[in-house]
Phi, psi and omega in degrees: 000321176296324178290317179295323177297316182292317181291320180293337176277000182096003182274080188281356176266007181297133182259113180260119180271106182284352182289335178273353187270142183287157174316318187301322190248011184293305180309316182297315181296322181290325169302315176303312178302321176296326176293316183297321176294316178295318173302316183298316179296320188289318177297317181300310182296324181293318179294316175298320181297311180299323177297310182299320178299318184291314183298327175298307188304315178302307185295317184287327175300312185292325171292331172285329187299316181302302180298322180300320176302317178296313179302314182291320178296318177291329168295321177298321181292326186284325179297338184271347179276141178294111178239115179280337186286116181296325175296312183303318179303319178292322172296320182297316182299313183297323173301314182296317186290309187290327176290325174296315182295320180289328179294313183300317180305314180291324171297319174301315178305315184294314190288321178299318179297318178296314186289312179300331186264359182064021179275056181222142175287134179236110178255097184290140175209174181277122182235138169272111181299320187290317180294325180295318180286322181295324177297315174298316174298316181304309178298330184259008188300321179296315176301320179292321178293317180300321176281356182072026183270126187264116182268122185246115184247136174236103181222077182290332178259118186272353184241076178248096177258136179240170184248098191207167170271127186297320187284324182288309175311310181300326180286322179298312183292323179302318181290324171301302180306318178296325174297318176299303185299332187274321190248352179295143167293132183299145177054041175243176183259151177231127183260130175237132179232132172235122184218179171243142172212099186318140352268038183240149161272140188234125168245127177244125187238126178234134178209158180266125185286139175288325175261147177304137178265097192249046179213158178296143187300324185294341176281329191297335174267006174271168185283144181057027171257131181236148175296334175266102183292329185285343175066039175272341180262157176284140179161155178260351181081019186241356186303305183291321182296315181296320183294323179292320186294312185295327178290317185297323185287343174264008180060042174246190181225142175234121180227152180234144172228139175245138176215095188067236182265003174275123185250122185233123176251134171243118181251122175246118175238134184300143180295157175286128179228000000 
């Protein structure tokens, strides 16, 4: 009974000594050991597979980066050359746009694999969460206006200091804002709330999705999953996955809620103490 309790709680290394088991329950005890061994093997294989997948993504990304850098450099050289042909100029422009997009995707892949494997340096410092959000909104104001998005901010408490890495926090907020710009219904409102809920500083973002959200909410923070199933919008499907991984390595939480077309992100980061 104790072995079954330990195994069900996730302790797959619990040692069941069959020498102390009576003959009546010996076969039952051996069956429990068999289940324990099977579970342990399955978990080990899953971990190994996940590690191999992460390593593959990282290695392929690095291998792609070298030739891509050469392509971008040669495109830059072409842009400086006098080209009279209008068609050739259009081709160069397309090459420039697509190579830049591919570079951003590869960088996202590398960052996603590093974040998910926790292979990133974290420098904790005292950050003003309100100031960070306001700065990000200020930088993206033109893009919000271009999409017709009305940003409504609620931050009654102006002094919400969190314990976090500034660089990683900025990337998380960038990814969340990028998600809003890509998938929000045009000419709609976006509600941003910054509050405290011990022991966390909490950022809540709510927006209306332009497209129907036709997938389970738990899938949205997985790698390569996008809210746009038809893939008509640009994006790698890594934004929310990277944001969640970066939040986790800072001992925070990132969760998503969906109510019809209402998309809600809740980011919790430990308060400074």
